[in-house]
C-alpha positions in Angstrom: 0.0 0.0 0.0 1.2 3.5 -0.8 -0.7 6.0 1.3 -0.8 9.8 1.6 -3.2 10.7 4.4 -3.1 14.4 3.5 -2.0 15.5 0.0 -2.2 19.3 -0.1 -1.0 19.9 3.5 -0.3 23.6 3.0 -3.8 24.1 1.6 -5.3 22.2 4.6 -3.3 24.3 7.1 -4.4 27.5 5.4 -8.1 26.5 5.3 -8.1 26.1 1.5 -10.6 23.4 0.6 -8.4 21.6 -1.9 -6.6 18.6 -0.4 -7.1 14.8 -0.6 -6.4 11.4 0.8 -4.6 9.2 -1.7 -4.2 5.4 -1.5 -2.7 3.1 -4.1 -2.0 -0.6 -4.2 1.3 -1.8 -5.8 1.6 -5.4 -6.8 4.8 -6.9 -8.3 6.2 -3.4 -9.1 3.0 -2.1 -10.8 0.3 0.1 -9.5 -2.9 -1.9 -9.8 -5.5 0.2 -7.9 -5.8 3.7 -6.6 -8.2 6.0 -4.8 -8.0 9.8 -4.4 -10.7 11.2 -2.1 -11.5 14.9 -1.9 -13.6 15.3 1.3 -14.3 19.0 0.8 -16.1 18.3 -2.5 -17.1 14.7 -1.7 -15.5 13.4 -4.9 -13.9 10.0 -4.9 -11.7 9.2 -7.9 -10.8 5.5 -8.2 -9.5 2.9 -10.6 -8.4 -0.7 -10.8 -6.3 -2.1 -13.6 -8.5 -3.1 -16.5 -11.7 -1.8 -14.9 -11.7 1.8 -15.9 -11.6 5.0 -13.8 -14.5 6.5 -11.9 -15.5 9.6 -9.9 -18.3 8.6 -7.5 -20.7 6.8 -9.8 -19.5 8.4 -13.1 -17.1 6.9 -15.5 -14.0 9.1 -16.2 -12.4 9.8 -19.6 -9.6 12.2 -20.2 -10.4 15.3 -22.2 -10.8 15.1 -25.9 -9.3 18.5 -26.6 -6.7 18.3 -29.4 -5.4 21.9 -29.7 -2.8 23.2 -27.3 -4.3 26.6 -27.5 -7.5 25.3 -25.9 -5.7 23.2 -23.3 -5.5 23.9 -19.6 -2.5 22.3 -17.7 -1.5 22.0 -14.1 1.8 21.8 -12.3 3.4 22.4 -9.0 5.6 25.4 -8.6 8.5 24.7 -6.3 8.5 26.6 -3.0 10.8 27.4 0.0 14.0 27.6 -2.0 13.7 24.2 -3.7 16.4 23.9 -6.4 14.0 22.9 -9.2 12.4 26.3 -9.5 14.5 27.5 -12.5 13.6 24.4 -14.5 9.9 24.8 -13.8 10.0 28.5 -14.7 11.7 27.6 -18.0 8.9 25.0 -18.7 6.2 27.6 -17.9 7.8 30.1 -20.2 7.7 27.6 -23.1 4.2 26.3 -22.4 2.2 29.4 -21.4 2.2 31.3 -24.7 0.7 28.4 -26.5 -2.0 27.1 -24.1 -5.3 28.3 -22.5 -3.7 28.4 -19.0 -1.7 26.7 -16.2 -3.1 26.1 -12.7 -1.2 25.4 -9.5 -3.6 24.1 -6.8 -1.1 22.3 -4.6 -2.3 18.7 -4.5 -0.7 16.5 -7.1 -3.0 13.5 -6.5 -6.0 15.8 -7.3 -4.2 17.3 -10.3 -3.8 13.9 -11.8 -7.4 12.9 -10.9 -8.5 16.1 -12.7 -6.6 15.0 -15.8 -8.5 11.7 -15.7 -11.8 13.6 -15.3 -11.0 15.9 -18.3 -10.8 19.0 -16.2 -7.2 19.5 -17.2 -5.6 18.3 -20.4 -2.3 17.6 -18.7 -0.1 17.8 -15.6 3.6 17.7 -14.9 5.7 18.1 -11.8 9.1 17.0 -10.4 10.4 16.1 -7.0 7.2 14.4 -5.8 7.0 11.5 -3.4 5.6 8.1 -4.4 2.6 8.7 -2.2 1.8 11.9 -4.2 1.7 10.0 -7.5 0.8 6.4 -7.2 -3.0 6.5 -7.1 -3.0 9.2 -9.8 -1.0 7.1 -12.2 -3.6 4.3 -12.4 -6.5 6.7 -12.4 -5.1 8.6 -15.4 -4.2 5.4 -17.3 -7.6 3.8 -16.7 -9.3 7.0 -17.9 -7.4 6.7 -21.2 -4.5 9.1 -20.5 -0.8 8.6 -21.0 1.6 8.8 -18.0 5.4 8.9 -18.3 8.4 9.9 -16.1 9.2 13.5 -16.6 12.8 12.5 -17.3 12.8 9.8 -20.0 13.9 6.4 -18.8 13.5 7.3 -15.1 11.2 5.4 -12.7 8.3 7.7 -11.8 7.9 6.5 -8.2 11.6 6.6 -7.5 12.5 9.8 -9.4 9.3 11.7 -8.5 8.9 13.4 -11.8 5.7 12.8 -13.9 4.0 14.1 -17.0 0.6 13.0 -18.1 -2.0 14.1 -20.6 -4.7 12.9 -22.9 -3.5 10.9 -25.9 -3.9 13.6 -28.5 -2.0 16.3 -26.7 0.6 14.1 -25.0 3.4 14.2 -27.5 3.1 18.0 -28.2 2.9 18.6 -24.4 5.9 16.5 -23.5 8.0 18.1 -26.3 7.2 21.6 -24.9 7.9 20.6 -21.3 11.1 18.6 -22.1 12.3 21.3 -24.4 12.8 18.9 -27.3 
């Protein structure tokens, strides 16, 4: 089990109603089930390998948007002197001129659940912990989205960098974020 009892701690401490409980099941090195529960909105996002992704009783599908100029993305912006701030600012500078917007809400598990629900077209962030990502990985995949390590060839759960999006935008989005 990979558990984050409070993803979005800073939001919670400041009274911002955007935080979640995240639980994933890893079996033989693969994430096979995950749940992200947002108590403030009473939304439970969940998925099991091969069974699809759901929010409460509704089936989830990633967004069908295909144009970057119509796409909304999410990320985490490093805080408190973290060394990855310059890289994130460069990525934002490349992405923002060609998209509909970027959001930073402060709970990676919910950001990934929102990609699965089609609320965002994509999400990326680095330096996360496995408990921030594990449930979101299976939820996005089961909703039809693509998930990769932010650094090609890395292990998402060990490295902590992730990029995910709907199928149509994924390649364009990763090229912009990776600067390739």
